C-alpha positions in Angstrom: 3.7 0.9 -15.3 1.3 -2.0 -15.5 -1.6 -0.4 -13.6 -2.4 2.2 -11.0 -5.5 2.5 -9.0 -7.1 5.0 -6.5 -8.0 3.4 -3.0 -10.4 5.6 -1.0 -10.8 5.4 2.9 -13.6 2.9 2.6 -11.8 0.4 0.3 -8.7 0.7 2.5 -10.8 -0.2 5.4 -12.3 -3.2 3.6 -8.9 -4.4 2.3 -7.6 -4.1 5.9 -10.7 -5.9 7.4 -10.2 -8.9 4.9 -6.4 -9.1 5.5 -6.7 -9.1 9.2 -10.1 -10.8 9.7 -8.5 -13.3 12.0 -7.4 -10.6 14.3 -10.4 -8.9 15.9 -8.3 -7.0 18.4 -6.4 -5.3 15.8 -9.6 -4.5 13.9 -11.2 -3.1 16.9 -8.1 -1.0 17.7 -7.8 0.6 14.3 -10.5 3.2 13.6 -11.7 3.7 10.0 -10.2 7.2 9.9 -6.8 5.7 10.3 -7.1 4.2 6.8 -5.3 6.4 4.3 -6.5 7.3 0.7 -3.8 6.2 -1.7 -2.8 5.3 -5.1 -1.6 1.7 -5.7 0.6 1.0 -8.6 2.0 -2.1 -10.2 5.1 -1.9 -12.1 6.4 -4.2 -15.0 8.8 -7.0 -13.9 12.3 -5.8 -14.1 11.5 -2.2 -13.6 13.4 -0.2 -11.1 10.8 0.0 -8.4 13.0 2.2 -6.1 13.2 4.7 -8.9 9.5 4.7 -9.4 8.9 5.2 -5.7 11.4 8.0 -5.5 9.8 9.7 -8.5 6.3 9.3 -7.0 7.4 10.7 -3.6 8.3 14.0 -5.5 4.9 14.5 -6.9 2.8 17.3 -5.4 0.4 16.1 -2.6 2.2 12.8 -1.9 3.2 12.5 1.7 4.8 9.1 1.4 5.8 6.6 -1.2 6.5 3.1 -0.2 8.6 0.7 -2.4 7.0 -2.5 -1.2 9.5 -4.6 -3.3 11.9 -4.6 -0.4 9.1 -5.7 1.8 8.1 -8.5 -0.3 11.5 -10.1 0.2 11.0 -9.7 4.0 7.3 -10.3 4.1 5.8 -10.7 7.7 4.4 -14.0 8.8 0.9 -12.6 8.8 0.6 -11.6 5.2 2.2 -10.7 2.0 2.3 -7.6 -0.2 0.7 -7.5 -3.6 1.4 -4.1 -4.8 4.8 -2.8 -5.6 4.5 0.6 -4.2 1.8 2.8 -2.5 1.5 6.6 -2.5 -0.3 8.3 0.5 -1.5 11.7 0.4 
């Protein structure tokens, strides 16, 4: 694990706003309460990101663990993913 950080709803909203600043319709349609609290983790290069995401999904209080490595390869045209996986609770 390289790093792990907590992101509260306010930070999630700010990140969302920065990422989609060119889409006022989306920002208007997404209320702040829709932003989940989460932990964002970066893993070392070469680590098995799917194994880390699987282990994280089994932690108490975690509702979803997303391995974003597979999303990086297929990143959408509107942005890219910087974190390797995200745990929402």
